[in-house]
N, CA and C atoms as a LAMMPS dump frame, in Angstrom:
ITEM: TIMESTEP
0
ITEM: NUMBER OF ATOMS
258
ITEM: BOX BOUNDS ff ff ff
-5.0000000000000000e+02 5.0000000000000000e+02
-5.0000000000000000e+02 5.0000000000000000e+02
-5.0000000000000000e+02 5.0000000000000000e+02
ITEM: ATOMS id mol type element x y z
1 1 1 N 0.841 -1.168 0
2 1 2 C 0 0 0
3 1 3 C 0.893 1.24 0
4 2 1 N 0.546 2.203 -0.814
5 2 2 C 1.331 3.42 -0.959
6 2 3 C 1.17 4.324 0.264
7 3 1 N 2.278 4.872 0.72
8 3 2 C 2.251 5.783 1.873
9 3 3 C 2.238 7.211 1.348
10 4 1 N 1.036 7.779 1.25
11 4 2 C 0.928 9.124 0.709
12 4 3 C 0.227 10.088 1.658
13 5 1 N -0.369 9.621 2.747
14 5 2 C -1.042 10.506 3.697
15 5 3 C -0.011 11.125 4.64
16 6 1 N -0.302 12.324 5.081
17 6 2 C 0.592 13.038 5.981
18 6 3 C -0.119 13.329 7.286
19 7 1 N 0.618 13.178 8.394
20 7 2 C 0.119 13.536 9.715
21 7 3 C 0.993 14.677 10.212
22 8 1 N 0.36 15.763 10.68
23 8 2 C 1.118 16.895 11.217
24 8 3 C 0.655 17.157 12.631
25 9 1 N 1.602 17.439 13.505
26 9 2 C 1.26 17.75 14.891
27 9 3 C 2.27 18.74 15.445
28 10 1 N 1.814 19.608 16.307
29 10 2 C 2.715 20.521 17.009
30 10 3 C 3.041 19.88 18.351
31 11 1 N 4.314 19.925 18.709
32 11 2 C 4.766 19.3 19.941
33 11 3 C 5.924 20.114 20.505
34 12 1 N 6.098 20.075 21.817
35 12 2 C 7.196 20.816 22.44
36 12 3 C 8.527 20.288 21.9
37 13 1 N 9.42 21.179 21.485
38 13 2 C 10.696 20.75 20.898
39 13 3 C 11.509 19.828 21.812
40 14 1 N 11.564 20.137 23.115
41 14 2 C 12.342 19.292 24.033
42 14 3 C 11.757 17.888 24.127
43 15 1 N 10.434 17.793 24.189
44 15 2 C 9.777 16.48 24.239
45 15 3 C 10.079 15.711 22.96
46 16 1 N 9.977 16.381 21.829
47 16 2 C 10.271 15.742 20.535
48 16 3 C 11.684 15.18 20.522
49 17 1 N 12.647 15.987 20.962
50 17 2 C 14.039 15.538 20.972
51 17 3 C 14.242 14.326 21.883
52 18 1 N 13.67 14.374 23.085
53 18 2 C 13.833 13.259 24.033
54 18 3 C 13.201 11.975 23.495
55 19 1 N 12.021 12.107 22.92
56 19 2 C 11.325 10.924 22.409
57 19 3 C 12.03 10.371 21.174
58 20 1 N 12.486 11.231 20.294
59 20 2 C 13.191 10.746 19.106
60 20 3 C 14.511 10.08 19.484
61 21 1 N 15.113 10.495 20.601
62 21 2 C 16.31 9.804 21.105
63 21 3 C 15.946 8.37 21.487
64 22 1 N 14.812 8.196 22.158
65 22 2 C 14.34 6.848 22.51
66 22 3 C 14.062 6.047 21.244
67 23 1 N 13.409 6.656 20.269
68 23 2 C 13.139 5.961 19.007
69 23 3 C 14.436 5.471 18.366
70 24 1 N 15.459 6.334 18.35
71 24 2 C 16.739 5.934 17.762
72 24 3 C 17.329 4.734 18.502
73 25 1 N 17.214 4.734 19.832
74 25 2 C 17.715 3.596 20.608
75 25 3 C 16.954 2.315 20.263
76 26 1 N 15.695 2.463 19.887
77 26 2 C 14.873 1.313 19.501
78 26 3 C 15.031 0.965 18.023
79 27 1 N 15.796 1.767 17.298
80 27 2 C 15.987 1.516 15.872
81 27 3 C 14.791 1.935 15.026
82 28 1 N 14.023 2.914 15.521
83 28 2 C 12.826 3.371 14.818
84 28 3 C 12.969 4.823 14.387
85 29 1 N 12.364 5.151 13.27
86 29 2 C 12.204 6.544 12.891
87 29 3 C 10.893 7.033 13.51
88 30 1 N 10.709 8.342 13.534
89 30 2 C 9.445 8.884 14.036
90 30 3 C 8.28 8.364 13.199
91 31 1 N 8.465 8.279 11.895
92 31 2 C 7.409 7.755 11.015
93 31 3 C 7.059 6.318 11.371
94 32 1 N 8.065 5.489 11.597
95 32 2 C 7.806 4.092 11.959
96 32 3 C 7.086 4.006 13.306
97 33 1 N 7.484 4.842 14.264
98 33 2 C 6.852 4.82 15.575
99 33 3 C 5.393 5.265 15.488
100 34 1 N 5.13 6.296 14.706
101 34 2 C 3.748 6.763 14.537
102 34 3 C 2.916 5.701 13.829
103 35 1 N 3.478 5.065 12.824
104 35 2 C 2.773 3.985 12.126
105 35 3 C 2.473 2.846 13.086
106 36 1 N 3.436 2.486 13.923
107 36 2 C 3.234 1.436 14.928
108 36 3 C 2.094 1.818 15.873
109 37 1 N 2.084 3.06 16.328
110 37 2 C 1.008 3.539 17.193
111 37 3 C -0.342 3.438 16.491
112 38 1 N -0.433 3.893 15.257
113 38 2 C -1.681 3.83 14.509
114 38 3 C -2.159 2.388 14.337
115 39 1 N -1.222 1.487 14.034
116 39 2 C -1.598 0.075 13.851
117 39 3 C -2.131 -0.516 15.158
118 40 1 N -1.535 -0.139 16.283
119 40 2 C -2.008 -0.636 17.572
120 40 3 C -3.4 -0.083 17.899
121 41 1 N -3.623 1.186 17.58
122 41 2 C -4.953 1.777 17.791
123 41 3 C -5.98 1.038 16.944
124 42 1 N -5.626 0.757 15.699
125 42 2 C -6.532 0.02 14.809
126 42 3 C -6.81 -1.375 15.352
127 43 1 N -5.758 -2.082 15.749
128 43 2 C -5.903 -3.457 16.215
129 43 3 C -6.72 -3.533 17.51
130 44 1 N -6.481 -2.602 18.431
131 44 2 C -7.162 -2.651 19.718
132 44 3 C -8.464 -1.855 19.733
133 45 1 N -8.712 -1.15 18.632
134 45 2 C -9.913 -0.322 18.522
135 45 3 C -9.995 0.69 19.66
136 46 1 N -8.848 1.262 19.992
137 46 2 C -8.728 2.255 21.053
138 46 3 C -7.263 2.521 21.306
139 47 1 N -6.988 3.343 22.284
140 47 2 C -5.596 3.629 22.616
141 47 3 C -4.93 2.377 23.171
142 48 1 N -3.668 2.153 22.826
143 48 2 C -2.981 0.934 23.268
144 48 3 C -2.405 1.032 24.684
145 49 1 N -2.989 1.897 25.495
146 49 2 C -2.592 2.037 26.893
147 49 3 C -3.768 2.64 27.634
148 50 1 N -3.768 2.472 28.935
149 50 2 C -4.855 2.969 29.759
150 50 3 C -4.786 4.485 29.883
151 51 1 N -5.922 5.143 29.72
152 51 2 C -6.02 6.58 29.909
153 51 3 C -7.183 6.821 30.857
154 52 1 N -6.867 7.428 31.995
155 52 2 C -7.928 7.683 32.966
156 52 3 C -7.594 8.93 33.778
157 53 1 N -8.615 9.478 34.397
158 53 2 C -8.414 10.631 35.258
159 53 3 C -7.988 10.138 36.634
160 54 1 N -7.119 10.887 37.319
161 54 2 C -6.688 10.449 38.644
162 54 3 C -7.833 10.53 39.644
163 55 1 N -7.79 9.622 40.644
164 55 2 C -8.802 9.687 41.69
165 55 3 C -8.502 10.884 42.596
166 56 1 N -9.376 11.155 43.569
167 56 2 C -9.254 12.341 44.416
168 56 3 C -7.945 12.36 45.2
169 57 1 N -7.519 11.21 45.722
170 57 2 C -6.276 11.144 46.502
171 57 3 C -5.081 11.458 45.617
172 58 1 N -5.043 10.852 44.437
173 58 2 C -3.942 11.102 43.519
174 58 3 C -3.929 12.554 43.069
175 59 1 N -5.09 13.118 42.773
176 59 2 C -5.174 14.52 42.34
177 59 3 C -4.656 15.443 43.438
178 60 1 N -5.051 15.18 44.701
179 60 2 C -4.562 16.003 45.815
180 60 3 C -3.054 15.867 45.96
181 61 1 N -2.516 14.665 45.778
182 61 2 C -1.07 14.444 45.85
183 61 3 C -0.355 15.242 44.767
184 62 1 N -0.895 15.24 43.556
185 62 2 C -0.316 16.035 42.465
186 62 3 C -0.294 17.518 42.841
187 63 1 N -1.419 17.998 43.36
188 63 2 C -1.516 19.414 43.717
189 63 3 C -0.533 19.758 44.836
190 64 1 N -0.453 18.885 45.84
191 64 2 C 0.471 19.121 46.956
192 64 3 C 1.924 19.141 46.494
193 65 1 N 2.3 18.174 45.689
194 65 2 C 3.702 18.123 45.253
195 65 3 C 4.03 19.289 44.32
196 66 1 N 3.084 19.668 43.475
197 66 2 C 3.314 20.83 42.605
198 66 3 C 3.534 22.093 43.442
199 67 1 N 2.839 22.169 44.588
200 67 2 C 2.962 23.332 45.466
201 67 3 C 4.102 23.174 46.478
202 68 1 N 4.773 22.015 46.473
203 68 2 C 5.873 21.786 47.403
204 68 3 C 5.43 21.429 48.803
205 69 1 N 4.186 20.942 48.95
206 69 2 C 3.657 20.566 50.268
207 69 3 C 3.757 19.062 50.482
208 70 1 N 3.914 18.671 51.743
209 70 2 C 3.881 17.257 52.152
210 70 3 C 4.909 16.401 51.416
211 71 1 N 6.095 16.941 51.211
212 71 2 C 7.149 16.203 50.526
213 71 3 C 8.05 15.504 51.532
214 72 1 N 8.485 14.323 51.19
215 72 2 C 9.492 13.618 51.969
216 72 3 C 10.76 13.586 51.13
217 73 1 N 11.801 14.207 51.646
218 73 2 C 13.066 14.281 50.914
219 73 3 C 14.028 13.263 51.504
220 74 1 N 14.658 12.494 50.635
221 74 2 C 15.598 11.458 51.062
222 74 3 C 16.993 11.807 50.575
223 75 1 N 17.966 11.496 51.413
224 75 2 C 19.361 11.772 51.067
225 75 3 C 19.876 10.796 50.012
226 76 1 N 19.446 9.537 50.123
227 76 2 C 19.902 8.494 49.21
228 76 3 C 18.946 7.308 49.324
229 77 1 N 19.244 6.222 48.621
230 77 2 C 18.339 5.062 48.645
231 77 3 C 18.242 4.443 50.03
232 78 1 N 19.344 4.413 50.774
233 78 2 C 19.286 3.869 52.129
234 78 3 C 18.32 4.67 52.992
235 79 1 N 18.384 6.001 52.875
236 79 2 C 17.478 6.862 53.613
237 79 3 C 16.03 6.614 53.175
238 80 1 N 15.826 6.446 51.896
239 80 2 C 14.485 6.168 51.361
240 80 3 C 13.935 4.874 51.95
241 81 1 N 14.724 3.81 51.89
242 81 2 C 14.272 2.52 52.402
243 81 3 C 14.009 2.58 53.899
244 82 1 N 14.818 3.33 54.624
245 82 2 C 14.613 3.467 56.063
246 82 3 C 13.29 4.176 56.341
247 83 1 N 13.033 5.244 55.599
248 83 2 C 11.782 5.991 55.789
249 83 3 C 10.576 5.16 55.386
250 84 1 N 10.743 4.257 54.426
251 84 2 C 9.658 3.359 54.006
252 84 3 C 9.517 2.153 54.928
253 85 1 N 10.523 1.947 55.789
254 85 2 C 10.482 0.802 56.696
255 85 3 C 10.83 -0.504 56.016
256 86 1 N 11.618 -0.413 54.983
257 86 2 C 11.998 -1.612 54.234
258 86 3 C 13.386 -2.057 54.637
């Protein structure tokens, strides 16, 4: 089948660069990755990953962390595990 359709999207330049770096590590071009995404949407008849709104607890956690509230800061992994009780 001939590839003649074009998809255009505006995206943040930094995000584009970071994602295309991942694509290169996977041996994919952006076109191949977009085609793969489209094929998965077609096959699954929806997005190939879960998309949902956060529950109230998660939303409050997002708001708190964005505002710098209720944060636990750890010096290193040992400190993290100690604070978690692991």
